[in-house]
One Martini backbone bead per residue (centre of mass of N, CA, C, O) as a GRO file, in nm:
protein
  260
    1MET     BB    1   9.357   9.785   9.641
    2LYS     BB    2   9.453   9.780   9.949
    3LYS     BB    3   9.681   9.855  10.168
    4ARG     BB    4   9.959   9.675  10.314
    5PHE     BB    5  10.116   9.695  10.593
    6ILE     BB    6  10.429   9.751  10.766
    7ALA     BB    7  10.560   9.572  11.035
    8MET     BB    8  10.748   9.588  11.347
    9ILE     BB    9  10.894   9.363  11.584
   10VAL     BB   10  11.063   9.442  11.902
   11GLU     BB   11  11.102   9.129  12.066
   12ASP     BB   12  11.201   8.877  12.320
   13ASP     BB   13  10.898   8.771  12.352
   14PRO     BB   14  10.724   8.515  12.194
   15LEU     BB   15  10.442   8.568  12.305
   16ILE     BB   16  10.415   8.861  12.212
   17VAL     BB   17  10.468   8.829  11.924
   18ALA     BB   18  10.227   8.633  11.875
   19GLN     BB   19  10.010   8.841  11.962
   20LEU     BB   20  10.080   9.069  11.749
   21GLU     BB   21  10.048   8.897  11.501
   22GLY     BB   22   9.742   8.834  11.551
   23PHE     BB   23   9.642   9.120  11.570
   24LEU     BB   24   9.732   9.217  11.281
   25ASP     BB   25   9.576   8.997  11.115
   26GLN     BB   26   9.288   9.068  11.218
   27THR     BB   27   9.265   9.345  11.066
   28GLY     BB   28   9.357   9.327  10.749
   29LEU     BB   29   9.621   9.561  10.703
   30PHE     BB   30   9.847   9.343  10.725
   31ALA     BB   31  10.144   9.224  10.681
   32PRO     BB   32  10.370   9.032  10.765
   33PRO     BB   33  10.590   9.073  11.008
   34ARG     BB   34  10.869   9.203  11.133
   35VAL     BB   35  11.126   9.035  11.330
   36ALA     BB   36  11.296   9.124  11.643
   37SER     BB   37  11.505   9.048  11.932
   38ASP     BB   38  11.687   9.307  11.863
   39CYS     BB   39  11.845   9.605  11.766
   40THR     BB   40  12.053   9.484  11.559
   41GLN     BB   41  11.835   9.341  11.390
   42ALA     BB   42  11.660   9.581  11.332
   43MET     BB   43  11.851   9.756  11.184
   44THR     BB   44  11.891   9.559  10.949
   45LEU     BB   45  11.590   9.550  10.854
   46LEU     BB   46  11.561   9.868  10.806
   47HIS     BB   47  11.773   9.873  10.574
   48GLU     BB   48  11.607   9.687  10.385
   49GLN     BB   49  11.314   9.798  10.520
   50ALA     BB   50  11.053   9.982  10.540
   51VAL     BB   51  10.816  10.099  10.778
   52ASP     BB   52  10.513  10.198  10.925
   53LEU     BB   53  10.538  10.015  11.201
   54LEU     BB   54  10.645  10.021  11.553
   55PHE     BB   55  10.720   9.760  11.783
   56LEU     BB   56  10.861   9.848  12.119
   57ASP     BB   57  11.070   9.749  12.333
   58ILE     BB   58  11.282   9.828  12.605
   59GLU     BB   59  11.388   9.551  12.736
   60LEU     BB   60  11.680   9.454  12.578
   61PRO     BB   61  11.967   9.282  12.535
   62ASP     BB   62  12.148   9.533  12.381
   63MET     BB   63  11.919   9.763  12.442
   64ASN     BB   64  11.746  10.033  12.468
   65GLY     BB   65  11.475  10.126  12.305
   66LEU     BB   66  11.502  10.445  12.331
   67ASP     BB   67  11.799  10.460  12.231
   68PHE     BB   68  11.741  10.350  11.956
   69LEU     BB   69  11.528  10.556  11.865
   70ARG     BB   70  11.756  10.800  11.885
   71THR     BB   71  11.915  10.712  11.615
   72PHE     BB   72  11.658  10.837  11.478
   73PRO     BB   73  11.568  11.137  11.335
   74HIS     BB   74  11.309  10.980  11.167
   75PRO     BB   75  11.084  10.803  11.303
   76CYS     BB   76  10.866  10.595  11.286
   77PRO     BB   77  10.592  10.492  11.399
   78THR     BB   78  10.542  10.435  11.758
   79VAL     BB   79  10.497  10.142  11.988
   80VAL     BB   80  10.512  10.084  12.304
   81VAL     BB   81  10.605   9.778  12.479
   82SER     BB   82  10.524   9.724  12.832
   83ALA     BB   83  10.543   9.627  13.187
   84TYR     BB   84  10.640   9.940  13.249
   85PRO     BB   85  10.492  10.233  13.331
   86ARG     BB   86  10.740  10.423  13.392
   87TYR     BB   87  10.806  10.468  13.073
   88ALA     BB   88  10.588  10.666  12.974
   89VAL     BB   89  10.734  10.937  13.032
   90ASP     BB   90  10.971  10.888  12.830
   91CYS     BB   91  10.795  10.873  12.573
   92TYR     BB   92  10.719  11.176  12.548
   93ASP     BB   93  11.027  11.268  12.495
   94HIS     BB   94  11.009  11.074  12.193
   95ASP     BB   95  10.743  11.082  12.032
   96VAL     BB   96  10.557  10.865  12.104
   97ASP     BB   97  10.250  10.747  12.002
   98ASP     BB   98  10.243  10.480  12.205
   99PHE     BB   99  10.131  10.285  12.505
  100LEU     BB  100  10.166   9.943  12.585
  101SER     BB  101  10.058   9.724  12.812
  102LYS     BB  102  10.134   9.463  13.000
  103PRO     BB  103   9.900   9.303  12.917
  104LEU     BB  104   9.734   9.258  12.627
  105SER     BB  105   9.484   9.414  12.427
  106TYR     BB  106   9.280   9.445  12.160
  107ALA     BB  107   9.138   9.703  12.202
  108ARG     BB  108   9.390   9.878  12.267
  109PHE     BB  109   9.534   9.812  12.007
  110LEU     BB  110   9.332   9.951  11.814
  111ARG     BB  111   9.374  10.236  11.919
  112SER     BB  112   9.659  10.247  11.805
  113ILE     BB  113   9.601  10.206  11.506
  114ARG     BB  114   9.431  10.454  11.473
  115ARG     BB  115   9.652  10.661  11.564
  116THR     BB  116   9.879  10.577  11.363
  117VAL     BB  117   9.753  10.525  11.087
  118LEU     BB  118   9.541  10.760  11.056
  119HIS     BB  119   9.766  11.000  11.155
  120THR     BB  120  10.031  10.917  10.948
  121GLN     BB  121   9.874  10.840  10.678
  122ALA     BB  122   9.771  11.007  10.405
  123ASP     BB  123   9.612  10.743  10.255
  124MET     BB  124   9.411  10.672  10.522
  125GLN     BB  125   9.141  10.847  10.421
  126ARG     BB  126   9.030  10.628  10.274
  127GLY     BB  127   8.729  10.443  10.255
  128ASP     BB  128   8.856  10.142  10.280
  129VAL     BB  129   8.996  10.201  10.561
  130GLU     BB  130   8.751  10.286  10.722
  131ILE     BB  131   8.592  10.017  10.674
  132ALA     BB  132   8.818   9.827  10.806
  133LEU     BB  133   8.809   9.977  11.091
  134ALA     BB  134   8.514   9.987  11.211
  135PRO     BB  135   8.501   9.678  11.346
  136MET     BB  136   8.739   9.741  11.569
  137ALA     BB  137   8.542   9.891  11.771
  138CYS     BB  138   8.485   9.671  12.037
  139ASP     BB  139   8.484   9.897  12.297
  140ALA     BB  140   8.232  10.026  12.121
  141PRO     BB  141   7.961  10.140  12.024
  142PRO     BB  142   7.776  10.244  11.763
  143LEU     BB  143   7.698  10.530  11.614
  144SER     BB  144   7.451  10.729  11.549
  145GLU     BB  145   7.337  10.905  11.270
  146THR     BB  146   7.102  11.086  11.427
  147ALA     BB  147   7.259  11.073  11.720
  148ALA     BB  148   7.460  11.245  11.908
  149PRO     BB  149   7.669  11.228  12.149
  150THR     BB  150   7.692  11.379  12.497
  151HIS     BB  151   7.866  11.144  12.637
  152ILE     BB  152   8.090  10.982  12.875
  153TYR     BB  153   8.249  10.692  13.014
  154LEU     BB  154   8.475  10.690  13.290
  155LYS     BB  155   8.733  10.574  13.476
  156ALA     BB  156   8.732  10.647  13.830
  157GLY     BB  157   8.876  10.430  13.974
  158HIS     BB  158   8.594  10.225  14.076
  159ILE     BB  159   8.435  10.411  13.865
  160ASN     BB  160   8.189  10.518  13.642
  161GLN     BB  161   8.195  10.821  13.485
  162ARG     BB  162   8.015  11.101  13.386
  163PHE     BB  163   8.061  11.301  13.079
  164ALA     BB  164   8.003  11.597  12.947
  165PHE     BB  165   8.100  11.746  12.667
  166SER     BB  166   7.995  12.050  12.761
  167ASP     BB  167   8.210  12.033  13.018
  168ILE     BB  168   8.464  11.974  12.852
  169LEU     BB  169   8.772  12.130  12.788
  170TYR     BB  170   9.016  11.916  12.861
  171LEU     BB  171   9.303  11.693  12.811
  172GLU     BB  172   9.570  11.548  13.020
  173ALA     BB  173   9.844  11.400  13.059
  174ALA     BB  174   9.936  11.131  13.324
  175ASN     BB  175  10.098  10.919  13.201
  176ILE     BB  176   9.880  10.644  13.219
  177TYR     BB  177   9.695  10.881  13.241
  178ALA     BB  178   9.423  11.118  13.278
  179LYS     BB  179   9.294  11.447  13.258
  180VAL     BB  180   8.981  11.606  13.332
  181ILE     BB  181   8.898  11.925  13.226
  182ALA     BB  182   8.631  12.094  13.379
  183GLN     BB  183   8.392  12.303  13.491
  184SER     BB  184   8.352  12.100  13.754
  185GLY     BB  185   8.648  11.979  13.718
  186THR     BB  186   8.905  11.755  13.815
  187THR     BB  187   8.998  11.428  13.656
  188VAL     BB  188   9.120  11.102  13.709
  189VAL     BB  189   9.183  10.858  13.459
  190SER     BB  190   9.192  10.512  13.319
  191ASP     BB  191   9.350  10.666  13.069
  192THR     BB  192   9.493  10.764  12.791
  193ILE     BB  193   9.516  11.014  12.572
  194SER     BB  194   9.488  10.823  12.327
  195GLY     BB  195   9.247  10.666  12.409
  196LEU     BB  196   9.053  10.906  12.418
  197GLU     BB  197   9.088  11.020  12.136
  198ALA     BB  198   8.966  10.760  11.995
  199ARG     BB  199   8.668  10.811  12.152
  200LEU     BB  200   8.653  11.092  12.027
  201SER     BB  201   8.529  11.347  11.838
  202PRO     BB  202   8.690  11.513  11.588
  203HIS     BB  203   8.489  11.754  11.557
  204ASN     BB  204   8.545  11.841  11.892
  205PHE     BB  205   8.820  11.677  11.929
  206ILE     BB  206   9.175  11.779  11.957
  207ARG     BB  207   9.504  11.755  11.892
  208VAL     BB  208   9.768  12.000  12.007
  209HIS     BB  209   9.940  11.787  12.175
  210LYS     BB  210  10.086  11.521  12.330
  211SER     BB  211   9.926  11.620  12.614
  212TYR     BB  212   9.663  11.746  12.434
  213VAL     BB  213   9.302  11.773  12.440
  214ILE     BB  214   9.048  11.967  12.281
  215ASN     BB  215   8.757  12.158  12.300
  216LEU     BB  216   8.631  12.344  12.052
  217THR     BB  217   8.367  12.468  12.186
  218GLN     BB  218   8.581  12.607  12.425
  219VAL     BB  219   8.709  12.824  12.257
  220THR     BB  220   8.818  13.170  12.305
  221ARG     BB  221   9.130  13.169  12.217
  222TYR     BB  222   9.425  13.236  12.004
  223SER     BB  223   9.746  13.129  11.889
  224ALA     BB  224  10.028  12.985  11.763
  225ARG     BB  225  10.090  12.843  12.078
  226THR     BB  226   9.784  12.904  12.190
  227ILE     BB  227   9.508  12.789  12.390
  228TRP     BB  228   9.183  12.894  12.509
  229LEU     BB  229   8.992  12.785  12.799
  230GLU     BB  230   8.899  13.021  12.921
  231GLN     BB  231   9.161  13.034  13.167
  232HIS     BB  232   9.298  12.819  12.995
  233ALA     BB  233   9.636  12.732  12.881
  234VAL     BB  234   9.727  12.574  12.581
  235PRO     BB  235   9.948  12.411  12.409
  236ILE     BB  236  10.101  12.418  12.074
  237GLY     BB  237  10.228  12.202  11.880
  238ARG     BB  238  10.403  12.217  11.603
  239LYS     BB  239  10.302  11.953  11.445
  240TYR     BB  240   9.977  12.068  11.503
  241GLN     BB  241   9.915  12.349  11.368
  242ASN     BB  242   9.767  12.275  11.096
  243GLY     BB  243   9.537  12.107  11.224
  244VAL     BB  244   9.429  12.335  11.403
  245ARG     BB  245   9.368  12.542  11.185
  246GLU     BB  246   9.161  12.366  11.028
  247SER     BB  247   8.963  12.319  11.263
  248LEU     BB  248   8.906  12.626  11.326
  249ARG     BB  249   8.793  12.686  11.045
  250GLU     BB  250   8.543  12.487  11.075
  251ALA     BB  251   8.434  12.588  11.345
  252VAL     BB  252   8.395  12.915  11.258
  253GLY     BB  253   8.342  12.941  10.939
  254ARG     BB  254   8.635  13.072  10.864
  255GLY     BB  255   8.911  13.207  10.741
  256ILE     BB  256   9.266  13.107  10.805
  257SER     BB  257   9.579  13.216  10.716
  258SER     BB  258   9.695  13.292  11.012
  259PHE     BB  259   9.861  13.331  11.292
  260GLU     BB  260   9.901  13.609  11.526
   0.00000   0.00000   0.00000
């Protein structure tokens, strides 16, 4: 029997609460969530029971949501939900796992679940969870098992632009948008770094920092804290170092005992 995860919603808008409750139920992975309308109530509930995932509004009646998050030395995986995109910048400084803009969409919500649940729960690599999550990617067609995709379409301004994977060097967060840095130039696209990470193959693209996703096939050299893609130097976040080491080991096909 696969685990049912526990989520908490800290939100004072009952319509948003109802929408998140419906989204969570639709995934089939979560028990009924715990709900708090302010930070004081949330604190009480968190002391009673730990949760696997926190959905947190910022403008709450008794406290700013990010100030509330700062009171926890080791907060659980957190998705900020806000109608104000300006808060996205502050979220990066608090190691928030994702930022959902109101009004919410189910497809974007599912990408948050993939990022937080799959990347932060050690036992989520089990096949039963992978199977449960597979039908959730309703915003993209299933990939063929016989032919790997070679490109992706991303919205840049008012057009959908084609990007060849072989051309992309890395992706960089830019508030609620992202920059695609490619051999052919740099383009700002209408998606978050987390949203793009969820759409790209983990075999070729990996998160190396809260603000960077790199193309493994373009790595030219690396050290403990930096990866170079041609002349571009990208920092490696401390919490990503182990994952980067493992991915490089698989990519180059030889053992890497430690970073030089």
